[in-house]
VOGU-3710 file (C-alpha; in Angstrom, 3 decimals, decimal comma):
1> msntettapp> -5,722/-8,753/34,763  -3,065/-10,698/35,841  -2,351/-12,618/38,796  0,730/-12,758/40,949  1,936/-15,300/42,866  4,456/-15,085/45,340  6,779/-17,996/45,526  8,456/-19,321/48,534  11,607/-17,019/49,437  15,418/-17,890/49,757
11> ptgsadfthr> 15,660/-18,652/53,541  17,472/-15,662/54,492  14,437/-13,952/53,258  15,839/-11,154/51,901  16,870/-10,631/48,701  20,244/-8,537/49,542  23,489/-10,561/48,197  26,641/-10,135/49,902  29,947/-9,237/47,990  31,072/-12,957/48,480
21> qiltvlaglm> 27,334/-14,647/47,101  27,836/-12,286/44,080  31,119/-13,639/42,656  29,988/-17,388/43,476  26,926/-16,858/40,958  29,441/-14,767/39,004  31,462/-18,090/38,985  28,479/-19,581/37,422  27,264/-17,206/34,691  31,035/-16,515/33,513
31> mgmflaaldq> 31,653/-20,597/32,536  28,153/-20,002/30,475  29,053/-16,970/28,764  32,572/-18,721/28,449  30,801/-21,352/26,090  29,828/-19,118/23,677  32,054/-16,632/23,770  35,228/-19,607/22,437  32,602/-21,002/20,065  32,787/-18,268/17,843
41> timatatrti> 36,527/-17,449/18,679  37,591/-20,770/18,034  35,652/-21,437/14,623  37,049/-18,043/13,102  40,316/-20,434/13,120  38,743/-23,517/11,929  35,831/-23,358/9,604  38,124/-23,360/6,859  39,228/-26,804/7,500  36,315/-28,303/8,697
51> addlhgfdlq> 34,465/-27,283/5,167  37,198/-28,599/3,554  37,221/-31,973/5,208  33,015/-32,017/5,307  33,775/-31,263/0,890  31,070/-27,885/1,605  33,793/-24,783/1,030  31,055/-22,994/-1,095  28,782/-23,820/1,473  30,072/-22,552/4,911
61> awattaflit> 28,518/-19,807/5,020  25,652/-21,231/5,593  26,599/-22,801/9,371  26,959/-19,047/10,036  23,933/-17,965/9,165  22,063/-20,677/10,499  23,527/-19,692/14,108  23,293/-16,430/13,370  19,692/-16,694/13,055  18,269/-18,746/15,899
71> stistplygk> 20,424/-16,436/17,822  19,410/-12,983/17,505  15,700/-14,462/17,325  15,521/-16,476/20,387  17,756/-13,683/22,838  14,305/-11,578/22,934  11,958/-14,638/23,679  15,030/-15,532/26,889  14,607/-12,239/27,931  10,943/-12,278/27,906
81> lsdiygrrpf> 9,756/-15,897/28,960  12,706/-14,925/32,223  10,591/-12,367/33,479  7,712/-14,026/34,104  8,972/-18,120/34,989  12,606/-17,162/36,600  16,247/-16,674/34,923  17,523/-20,565/36,161  15,675/-22,207/34,991  15,964/-20,178/31,239
91> flfaigifiv> 19,659/-20,249/31,683  20,400/-23,851/32,712  18,170/-24,821/29,647  20,264/-22,534/27,138  23,493/-24,223/28,259  21,500/-27,394/27,809  20,566/-27,097/24,195  24,649/-25,734/23,809  25,782/-28,764/25,296  23,910/-30,778/23,101
101> gsmlcglsqn> 23,766/-28,432/19,449  27,927/-28,835/20,033  27,570/-32,444/20,645  25,827/-32,795/17,220  28,108/-30,393/14,941  30,758/-32,948/16,659  29,106/-35,413/14,465  28,366/-33,879/11,773  29,319/-35,725/8,145  28,414/-32,849/5,841
111> myelaafrai> 27,561/-29,062/5,798  23,972/-28,685/5,905  24,269/-31,856/8,868  26,652/-28,479/10,600  24,449/-25,709/9,549  21,290/-27,830/11,036  23,172/-28,365/14,433  25,015/-25,048/14,544  21,158/-23,627/14,306  20,648/-26,161/17,498
121> qgvgagglms> 23,721/-24,426/18,846  22,303/-21,146/18,310  19,283/-21,592/19,952  21,136/-21,912/23,605  23,645/-19,656/22,498  20,938/-16,203/22,511  20,039/-16,994/25,782  23,905/-17,299/27,742  24,751/-13,605/27,240  21,595/-12,097/27,465
131> lalaiigdiv> 20,410/-13,967/30,640  23,952/-13,682/32,554  23,609/-9,759/32,025  20,502/-9,948/33,404  20,994/-12,042/36,186  23,557/-9,616/37,435  21,266/-6,913/36,869  18,885/-9,201/39,275  21,127/-8,938/42,185  23,465/-6,361/41,887
141> ppreraryqg> 22,329/-2,804/42,764  23,040/0,266/39,264  25,741/1,824/41,130  27,859/-1,616/41,394  26,987/-3,097/38,784  29,408/-2,363/36,060  32,423/-2,942/38,034  30,939/-6,480/38,091  30,276/-6,577/34,907  33,930/-5,962/33,802
151> fflavfgtas> 34,403/-9,701/34,823  32,650/-10,429/31,910  34,390/-9,017/29,749  37,250/-10,470/31,094  36,052/-13,738/30,072  35,737/-12,679/26,380  39,292/-11,547/26,425  40,272/-15,099/27,646  38,185/-17,011/25,041  39,738/-14,359/22,730
161> vlgpilggff> 43,097/-15,064/23,289  42,761/-18,971/23,502  39,868/-19,407/20,967  42,709/-19,121/17,969  44,960/-21,067/19,682  42,455/-23,707/20,204  41,031/-23,823/16,765  44,762/-23,748/15,242  45,474/-26,407/17,276  42,309/-28,776/16,330
171> agadkllwvd> 42,219/-27,966/13,299  45,773/-28,895/12,453  45,720/-32,319/13,681  44,260/-35,248/11,770  43,743/-37,353/14,581  42,987/-36,905/18,338  42,166/-39,714/20,074  41,167/-41,458/16,961  38,713/-39,074/16,383  39,163/-36,165/13,791
181> gwrwvfylnv> 40,860/-33,299/15,233  38,521/-30,458/13,858  35,269/-32,171/16,059  37,226/-31,692/19,190  36,265/-27,751/18,313  33,121/-28,614/19,672  33,199/-31,574/21,413  35,212/-29,304/23,828  32,251/-27,194/25,109  31,014/-30,643/26,257
191> pigiaamavv> 32,811/-31,101/29,572  32,701/-27,237/29,937  29,181/-26,995/29,632  28,412/-29,709/32,030  30,649/-28,274/34,717  28,883/-24,760/33,985  25,396/-26,452/34,536  26,724/-28,494/37,514  28,080/-24,364/39,082  24,600/-22,711/38,086
201> akvlhlphhr> 22,024/-25,069/39,310  24,092/-25,207/42,641  24,567/-21,648/43,832  22,189/-19,557/41,276  18,516/-19,819/43,855  17,167/-16,282/42,825  14,057/-15,579/45,036  11,225/-14,510/41,982  7,667/-13,230/41,831  6,323/-14,949/38,580
211> vnhridwpga> 3,475/-13,082/37,169  1,546/-15,279/34,767  0,234/-13,995/31,787  -0,427/-15,040/27,995  2,920/-15,831/25,998  2,986/-13,701/23,389  3,449/-16,690/20,956  2,093/-14,817/17,838  5,129/-11,787/18,299  7,353/-14,395/17,756
221> itlivglvpl> 6,171/-16,545/15,297  6,074/-12,687/13,523  9,510/-11,853/14,187  10,289/-15,563/12,708  8,799/-14,490/9,679  10,404/-10,932/9,663  13,951/-12,263/10,818  14,947/-15,491/9,105  15,067/-13,842/5,823  16,192/-10,294/6,346
231> ltvaeqgrtw> 19,120/-12,190/8,079  19,654/-14,606/5,703  19,788/-12,041/2,986  22,347/-10,118/4,601  24,711/-13,245/4,542  24,020/-14,645/1,472  23,190/-11,384/-0,356  27,069/-10,992/-1,831  26,411/-14,410/-3,456  22,941/-13,974/-4,862
241> gwdsgrsilc> 23,626/-10,727/-6,287  20,963/-7,986/-3,992  18,860/-7,273/-6,893  18,569/-11,126/-7,342  14,798/-12,791/-7,032  15,915/-14,341/-4,417  16,608/-11,370/-2,627  13,800/-9,381/-3,339  11,597/-12,493/-2,394  13,796/-12,155/1,153
251> yvigaigiva> 12,830/-8,566/1,375  9,205/-8,986/0,579  8,544/-11,462/3,177  10,528/-9,968/5,990  9,059/-6,680/5,537  5,173/-8,437/5,993  6,648/-10,234/9,425  8,203/-6,460/10,731  4,583/-4,833/9,710  2,514/-7,994/11,313
261> fvfverayke> 5,207/-7,944/14,221  4,414/-4,344/15,223  1,052/-4,913/15,076  1,461/-7,596/16,740  2,955/-6,306/19,893  0,353/-3,178/19,768  -2,264/-5,790/20,314  -0,363/-7,929/23,415  0,717/-4,231/24,796  2,182/-5,300/28,502
271> eallplrlfg> 2,382/-8,883/27,730  4,526/-8,185/24,210  7,518/-10,125/23,619  9,137/-6,638/23,267  6,851/-4,173/24,923  6,582/-0,963/22,387  6,068/0,836/25,627  9,929/0,797/26,643  10,837/2,188/23,452  8,666/5,001/24,641
281> nrtvkvgais> 11,623/5,502/27,592  13,921/7,245/25,957  16,447/6,211/27,855  15,806/2,578/26,238  14,771/3,979/23,205  18,651/6,008/22,551  20,137/2,557/24,326  18,520/0,326/21,630  18,920/2,687/19,019  23,138/3,141/19,708
291> ssilgmamfg> 23,768/-0,185/20,246  23,040/-0,992/16,868  24,799/1,773/15,603  27,495/0,398/17,906  27,447/-3,267/16,607  27,186/-2,270/12,883  30,737/-0,327/13,331  32,403/-3,186/15,676  31,873/-5,796/13,579  31,450/-4,386/9,839
301> glmtvplylq> 34,496/-2,378/10,720  36,752/-5,082/12,952  35,591/-7,411/10,728  38,761/-6,243/8,238  41,632/-6,567/10,702  42,479/-10,051/10,372  42,002/-9,929/7,192  44,788/-7,269/6,960  46,749/-8,888/9,459  46,498/-12,397/7,306
311> ivkgasataa> 46,502/-10,739/4,165  49,045/-7,643/4,136  51,089/-8,648/7,273  50,896/-12,339/6,374  49,868/-13,548/9,458  48,524/-17,443/9,798  44,663/-17,202/11,144  46,053/-18,542/14,854  48,551/-15,669/14,546  46,616/-12,904/13,039
321> glqmipfvvg> 43,973/-13,987/16,484  46,705/-13,290/18,688  47,947/-9,862/17,373  44,396/-8,960/17,916  45,072/-9,264/21,914  45,930/-5,356/22,415  42,012/-4,867/20,761  41,398/-7,108/23,660  43,092/-5,589/26,186  41,667/-2,367/25,732
331> imagsitagq> 38,192/-3,545/26,043  39,022/-5,145/29,551  40,049/-2,090/30,731  38,148/0,654/29,509  35,672/-1,549/30,785  36,944/-2,096/34,406  37,262/1,663/34,346  33,827/2,643/33,624  33,133/0,347/36,172  34,801/1,621/38,597
341> liartgryri> 34,210/4,831/38,392  30,589/4,719/37,540  30,942/3,080/41,244  32,351/6,062/42,509  30,574/8,659/40,854  27,154/7,230/40,399  27,601/9,029/36,706  27,402/6,821/33,854  26,151/9,371/30,789  29,682/10,510/30,223
351> fpiigsilmv> 31,243/7,220/29,214  29,212/6,412/26,232  30,029/9,612/25,084  33,430/9,499/25,737  34,014/6,037/24,026  32,016/7,123/20,892  34,966/9,876/20,528  37,692/7,000/21,055  35,285/4,910/18,642  35,242/7,410/15,849
361> aalalfatig> 39,054/8,667/16,249  40,249/4,757/15,990  38,604/4,435/12,987  40,096/7,179/11,487  42,878/6,021/12,186  42,474/2,646/10,649  41,537/4,281/7,283  45,071/5,381/7,063  46,671/2,164/7,747  48,552/1,224/4,777
371> adtplwrtml> 50,444/-1,831/2,980  53,645/-0,923/4,313  52,065/0,490/8,255  53,974/-0,963/10,831  51,724/-3,507/12,985  53,077/-1,961/16,191  51,564/1,475/14,918  48,174/-1,026/13,991  48,423/-2,568/17,871  48,590/1,251/19,292
381> imvlmglglg> 44,727/1,693/17,086  43,294/-1,388/18,305  43,907/-0,404/21,755  41,925/2,943/21,254  39,236/1,049/19,603  39,030/-1,352/22,622  38,812/1,715/25,149  36,076/2,939/23,488  34,021/-0,411/23,171  34,532/-1,409/26,597
391> gnmqpmitav> 33,709/2,158/27,556  30,571/2,046/25,859  28,965/-1,084/26,155  28,760/-1,679/29,163  27,842/1,712/30,724  24,646/1,334/27,920  23,451/-1,760/29,750  23,687/-0,232/32,783  21,631/3,004/31,704  18,653/0,735/30,400
401> qnavspreig> 18,652/-1,366/33,208  18,722/1,518/35,535  15,636/3,232/33,468  13,458/0,137/33,842  10,666/-1,474/36,363  12,571/-4,165/37,941  10,095/-7,025/36,412  11,710/-5,664/32,689  14,971/-5,615/32,789  15,445/-9,813/31,221
411> vatssvtffr> 13,491/-8,184/28,617  15,197/-4,530/28,634  18,624/-6,423/28,802  17,631/-9,031/26,046  16,341/-5,973/23,786  19,962/-4,209/23,805  21,552/-7,399/22,373  19,158/-8,355/20,198  19,731/-4,967/18,473  23,141/-4,764/18,951
421> smggtlgtai> 23,107/-8,524/17,168  21,381/-7,304/14,592  23,234/-3,902/13,491  26,623/-5,699/13,536  24,509/-8,653/11,091  23,624/-5,634/9,098  26,925/-4,210/8,973  28,917/-7,826/8,469  26,687/-7,471/5,669  27,232/-4,078/4,014
431> flsvlfnvlp> 30,895/-4,016/4,663  31,897/-7,294/3,196  29,418/-5,978/0,211  31,180/-3,013/-0,259  34,919/-4,095/0,017  34,619/-7,135/-2,022  33,490/-4,519/-4,618  35,810/-2,059/-4,580  38,663/-4,339/-3,931  39,169/-5,776/-8,025
441> gkikdaftsa> 40,069/-1,833/-8,933  41,656/-1,010/-6,315  44,380/-4,020/-6,948  44,182/-3,034/-10,711  45,301/0,386/-10,467  47,721/-0,933/-7,761  49,052/-3,364/-10,305  49,112/-0,908/-13,183  50,929/1,509/-10,995  54,060/-1,345/-10,326
451> aqtdefrtal> 53,927/-2,102/-13,963  55,334/1,415/-14,294  58,509/0,609/-11,499  61,763/-0,819/-13,165  62,141/-3,157/-9,923  58,883/-4,670/-10,889  59,459/-5,265/-14,065  62,925/-6,727/-13,156  61,316/-9,595/-10,628  59,108/-10,418/-13,432
461> aqhpdqakil> 62,009/-11,080/-15,337  63,648/-12,816/-12,675  60,504/-15,372/-11,447  58,716/-16,545/-14,777  57,316/-18,919/-12,515  56,032/-16,631/-10,138  55,041/-14,363/-13,223  52,845/-17,386/-14,402  51,275/-17,514/-11,447  50,572/-13,448/-10,636
471> qqatsggggd> 48,742/-13,595/-14,300  46,404/-16,664/-13,374  45,411/-14,942/-10,321  45,288/-11,608/-11,848  43,410/-12,517/-15,137  40,022/-11,616/-14,242  41,455/-7,633/-13,492  41,466/-7,607/-9,527  43,423/-10,649/-8,507  41,358/-13,948/-7,584
481> lsdtswinkl> 39,942/-12,975/-3,920  37,729/-16,676/-3,135  41,305/-18,230/-2,336  44,504/-15,664/-1,810  46,933/-18,382/-1,053  48,994/-17,821/-4,109  50,512/-15,011/-2,756  52,236/-16,547/-0,667  54,124/-18,433/-3,418  55,380/-14,647/-4,474
491> tdvlahpfkv> 58,571/-12,745/-3,443  57,921/-9,337/-1,684  58,468/-7,244/-4,758  55,558/-9,089/-6,964  52,764/-9,604/-3,801  53,420/-5,863/-2,989  51,136/-4,149/-5,020  48,208/-6,870/-4,432  48,616/-5,900/-0,759  48,210/-1,991/-1,742
501> gfsdgiqvvf> 45,113/-2,900/-3,396  43,730/-4,422/-0,732  45,032/-2,203/1,882  43,155/0,317/-0,528  39,829/-1,472/-0,128  40,113/-1,934/3,579  40,639/2,020/4,044  37,024/2,224/2,092  35,412/0,341/4,176  36,829/1,958/8,056
511> llalavmivg> 35,937/5,261/6,199  32,394/4,140/6,094  32,125/2,968/9,496  33,249/5,843/10,574  30,769/7,761/8,824  28,283/5,398/10,533  29,807/5,721/14,786  29,294/9,461/13,873  25,893/9,137/13,883  26,304/6,968/16,709
521> lvvvfflpei> 28,268/9,359/18,524  25,454/12,416/17,768  22,773/9,737/19,221  24,384/8,748/22,371  24,439/12,903/23,434  20,804/12,572/23,560  21,489/9,663/26,588  19,540/10,648/29,562  21,477/10,844/33,123  18,793/9,107/35,593
531> plaqrsaqaq> 20,209/8,533/39,575  21,452/4,915/39,687  19,183/3,479/42,357  21,324/1,895/45,529  19,223/-1,470/45,652  19,161/-4,428/42,640  16,502/-5,448/41,338  15,596/-8,334/43,163  15,722/-6,308/46,566  13,327/-3,760/44,575
541> readilaaen> 10,799/-6,358/43,672  10,527/-7,620/47,096  9,326/-3,855/47,951  7,107/-3,371/45,850  5,253/-6,815/46,395  5,158/-5,218/50,025  4,112/-2,079/49,129  1,314/-3,494/46,719  0,079/-5,845/49,813  -0,204/-2,195/52,019
551> sdgvpgevga> -1,251/-0,745/49,252  -5,504/-0,979/49,525  -5,142/-1,770/46,326  -3,960/1,555/45,224  -2,897/1,127/42,051  -0,235/2,532/40,171  2,430/2,713/42,624  4,607/0,682/42,401  7,346/-0,870/40,368  6,782/1,712/37,977
561> gplagsaapv> 10,520/2,292/37,029  12,305/5,167/37,155  10,521/8,611/34,983  12,581/9,232/31,828  15,084/12,229/32,408  14,391/12,779/35,753  17,421/14,430/37,402  16,040/14,043/40,686  17,988/13,057/43,578  17,507/9,840/45,982
571> pagkskdgga> 16,353/10,365/48,771  18,368/8,758/51,554  17,410/5,086/52,031  15,338/5,355/49,531  15,633/4,155/45,959  13,725/5,618/43,401  10,270/3,285/41,883  11,103/0,898/39,687  15,220/1,136/39,993  16,701/-1,662/38,854
//
């Protein structure tokens, strides 16, 4: 049986935090999250330059895959270990390892080194998001939590705007302070990370009641064995071939690892890395499934929007990033609105439902955009999609945190983040595969139709040099999709059929994402409405410990968490057991 050690409480002797103290802690958390958010957006515009400079354009996917694997696998580890030992040391560790990885990435001499160092970065990134959300769960009552979590989305909004600009600037500079310009993409993380560590070390002092029990290392190992091959084939399967020998080997090893992981988690019970009992909780179950589907629809659907902006609308990578601002604005507006309404009404279930409906509508509208659709119309759809995501993501986190024991907020939060990341990876792999399978046929059909028009034939005759480029690029039937820069060398008339075919291919992806999101809408209707606790998880933990000391050892009286599906009102002045 587990033994409980109580560390010394803070000088105030209370786990209640004032609004000012919460904002001070938020400052440190937001700086840490800014690191992870900026890294992803800044890399989007700099990856191609980095790959060319390191002479490994065909290997660039491995740098992304390595980061994805380590960040995804480390997420549940951070959640479980921080539940046992406390959030602060692991959040500081996450920032520290991210800084080290960033410094090493900047020193990379080839793509293999960059992939290895990006894996180190990923170990840090895995804790930045999930631990920040868990810490907010510790210090803020659920009824107020969504309001504060809106600040996090402001961080992502800022990073989404600054990232493409900084990435384009650094990638376009040959030298900055005698160093290759693109290396500053990684070196920039170092001063920001050091400042974040200093702030977190100074302001983040949470009382923690340590629970000593076994660490589920077998679970961690089997999770790695299960996920590494599956994540690898998700990223590389389109290149290898989904039915190639390497892909099949990854499927087999991954399946063995997942089965072994389930058996290990059953054996470890309450001490498991991802306690299977948690998924018997209806809210957690719906949250995990919904987050997976949301990740698929979000990443799988929206990854095609920047491609549309760059290839069809002719925007540069930096300009495409700026044109995504309406999407960011929508996320922030949706999240802030949902947070304020949850704080006022105490009800959260309606927001994931409304958010999912808005996402279904946005994906249906995205499936109608073509080569000649005005940009302003596309941007309005981005706002609608952002509103749906903002109303969906944070209320779901709040619901899951509210439904579990305060002792399990870390593992519950990381579970939702983990499943969302897995869904995003799966969605990206599936949708990219579908896109590149349908594009050749769509582009060929568009050129065949255009060849029947007098305008197209006249343009070919007037520009024999461009006709030669077009003939070479489309010799395979559907255009050269490995390098689309040749489109910029053509007149609008000659380039238009390619853009039409590309738009038609993207419509197929959005229709597939729409079908997935409709399933997600059905799932969120099963989300129960549990009264939101008025206490923070930290305050509830201290109350549980005090109750345990006065309960004469009667088991099962404290920290059990709210009953799934319970709609009973909370008595005045009290918090339901385990409400986080």
